[in-house]
MIVO-610980 format. One record per residue (C-alpha): x, y, z. Coordinates in steps of 0.001 Angstrom, whole numbers, plus 500000, padded with zeros to 6 digits. Layout:
BEGIN
XYZ/...
***
This chain:
BEGIN
523251512724489422/523829514260492885/527242513944494455/527767510949496759/526673511408500359/529003510928503291/527992508209505715/528301510694508577/525896513021506772/523322510223506598/523678509421510298/523398513109511181/520106513271509263/518561509967510310/520204509021513597/521664505646514485/525081504772515882/527977505203513482/530693502559513645/533747503311511554/534654506098509154/531978508743508681/533775510068505579/532904506942503574/531259508049500316/527878506498499490/526790506686495849/523918504194495878/521682502006498046/521834498299497275/521028494841498695/523878492937500291/524400490510497410/524718493153494674/526358495975496643/529631497480495470/532276499620497150/530066502720496882/526915501105498287/525078501372501583/523171498168502343/521169496778505253/520624493530507128/517108493187508497/516548489422508332/518978487279510371/518724484556507690/521009486674505516/523639487262508196/526181485126506318/526178487736503541/527911490191505874/531157488297505276/530875488400501484/529172491717500642/531246494435499003/529112497214500513/530931500268501825/528689500206504898/525798498172506284/522839499108508483/522425496432511178/520699495670514455/522773495771517677/523144491975517608/525178492228514389/527057495434515188/530403493786515913/530264491509512874/529407494428510612/532061496705512094/534686493981511674/534259494165507902/533971497970507578/531724500902508430/528313500261509931/525212502072511145/523583500417514149/519824500820514605/517325498840516696/515082498623513583/517273498309510470/514364497872508057/512603500979509349/515913502860509142/516295501680505542/512757502879504718/513516506355506038/516849506307504237/515108505691500908/512929508757501521/515971510873502346/517833509541499320/514910510151496956/514548513724498205/518221514322497271/517900512775493825/514486513870492580/514102517481491578/511227519251493284/508233520007491077/508239523594489927/505487525696491465/503000527196489080/500459526267486427/501530524878483063/500235526969480130/498275524012478744/496378523354481989/492722524364482308/491682525976485576/487936526504485665/486342529542487335/486167529401491115/488989526881491515/491602527826494130/495200526803493432/497845527688496017/500803529552494501/503232526861495736/501286524029494054/502493522507490784/499951521958488002/501319519911485090/500599519846481356/497024519257480186/495636519106483714/491985520075484266/490953521607487592/487171521847487945/485115524749489200/485317525226492955/488147522715493404/490902523461495908/494590522592495500/496517523178498724/500078524336499298/502811522165497825/500405519793496077/501497518357492721/499051517426489952/500823515439487230/500265515653483496/496773514809482208/495414514744485761/491808515656486481/490563517217489689/486790517498489468/484467520288490473/484426520878494202/487194518347494811/490033518994497253/493727517998497226/495507518446500558/498845520015501371/501857518250499900/499776515547498203/501028514282494851/498829513033492002/500995511263489451/500143511596485736/496677510487484570/495021510386487977/491325511245488233/489934512723491435/486276513102490534/483783515777491526/483520516560495255/486040513896496292/488717514827498817/492188513642499781/494121514963502769/497730515967503265/500886514157502095/499014511612499997/500295509829496906/498033508689494062/499818506701491376/499087506835487664/495744505564486480/494054505700489891/490399506705489660/488827508143492779/485092508712492663/483746506681489752/480134505600490184/479496502698492504/477966499533491051/474348500233491933/471378499004489877/467808498036490684/466313495065488810/463208495871486776/461478493308484540/464716491661483497/466555494923483062/468671497118485339/467731500626486465/470713502785487442/470892504095491007/472619507445490821/475605507575493151/475176510780495130/477957510419497676/481677511086497226/485021509672498433/486849511070501456/490494510111501917/492535511025505002/496141512124505460/499259510101504539/497382507714502251/499083506040499268/497005504531496454/498585502372493760/498368502500489991/494994501697488385/493262501272491719/489603502369491704/487641503697494664/483950504174493966/481930507073495309/479154506308497782/475543505837496824/474281508290499462/476964508624502157/480656508846501251/483157506055500765/485788506605503481/489527505838503525/491051506839506860/494530508193507671/497634506201506801/495950503569504627/498185501971501970/496546500471498877/498513498573496230/497906498524492467/494734497204490817/492467497210493866/488697497668493596/487011499428496509/483236499431496159/480802502171497114/480355503059500788/483277500889501881/485092502129504977/488769501269505495/490202502031508934/493408503914509650/496803502331508880/495380499296507117/497467497965504197/495962496073501244/497954494262498532/497263494141494795/494190492751493047/491995492736496160/488277493284495598/486128494843498317/482396494872497663/480078497698498617/479418498725502214/482103496450503699/483752497799506839/487441497059507417/489005498023510720/492222499758511708/495692498194511453/494496495326509252/496361493705506348/494819492033503302/496939489809501044/496879489948497276/493823488709495344/491683488325498463/488011489200498184/485724490667500817/481985490447500221/479674493387500693/478065494542503949/480572492564506068/482528493847509043/486202493115509680/487366494313513102/490698495960513940/493964493973513765/492746491302511360/495214489837508854/493734488167505773/496023485871503773/496429486144500006/493628484624497971/491217484346500881/487477484739500231/485902486511503190/482267485451503097/481212486341506634/482092489064509125/485274488696511174/484690489880514727/487878488619516391/491435489846515680/493789487282514164/495007485781510902/492491484203508505/493079482082505401/491307479986502831/488828479790500012/486314477068500828/485603478171503445/488019480586505068/488761480013508752/491164481134511426/494638480416510099/495591477573512478/492395475622511792/492638476205508058/496223474889507931/495167471705509775/492282471179507385/494526471840504383/497017469249505638/494178466729505961/492975467476502432/496430466684501057/496136463202502610/492554462608501488/493471460299498583/495584457972500763/492927458053503489/490337456988500908/492503454033499839/493011452961503451/489279453178504109/488472451069501034/491033448450502059/489518448322505539/486025447924504071/487205445065501827/488762443236504796/485604443645506811/483505442365503894/485689439215503622/485290438329507293/482708435605508039/
***
């Protein structure tokens, strides 16, 4: 394990205002409730402010509103955005703890003729790099990974073990593909013929931008004719299905188990909650937020938050309707009682 970091060293690297002793040794990052005397913690949600008085953390990252309370108990780092500071801290901490992948090609890897692998890239055991593929500087291809013919992996992008980037698919710089992700499987395209299905060959590919992260066992299908497109900064969780010719706009984030049918268009800066479904050929504009479990059955052309299954609606309307549904049984009884009284009147 690396030696503990000094708190002053962290502030020098990441910024923020140091309150207290910069020589405090930090050996781990931890939440407030489980922190010990070697921990650096953070307070992002004011609901947990009471934990400042009880935490054992050596130091706490806080917003300016809590600077005095944090400093009264020990060292503190003051930042206008503690959660963002914590996120960057985890990256800095991981870079200290995780050994860099060794450049070079493992002896068991197969590099087909015409493939171009930058000398600084790392190619792990039992990897297959197809003919004409390109692996850029600093890229890492984990064990049992497959990069198909004519595919391209951008600078600094990491494919964890058992990732498949199929023929002619591309991912830009600084991407992360987690284990089991499959990029470029055939889209679900079949033509009905006398009770049977005739396969439509999927002739497009998948193009993925820079700074994209794709979770474990997520599948992104290649396009039927044009390419499936994932723009810069998109974050996809585990176990997501992205159908052929889908387009996902820049900096959209999608949680686990979402299904997106073919040719759907999702805008920029959207969020999609877990287990939501989006039907094919629909358009979702920029800055739309879809709640978990929502079934999107028509295009969304106005920014906002949308929720519900039957049917989905803007969030405020759906919550009112849901509240009414919870009272439906008592409303039925009241209506029946009223009908009986009216029937008894002369």
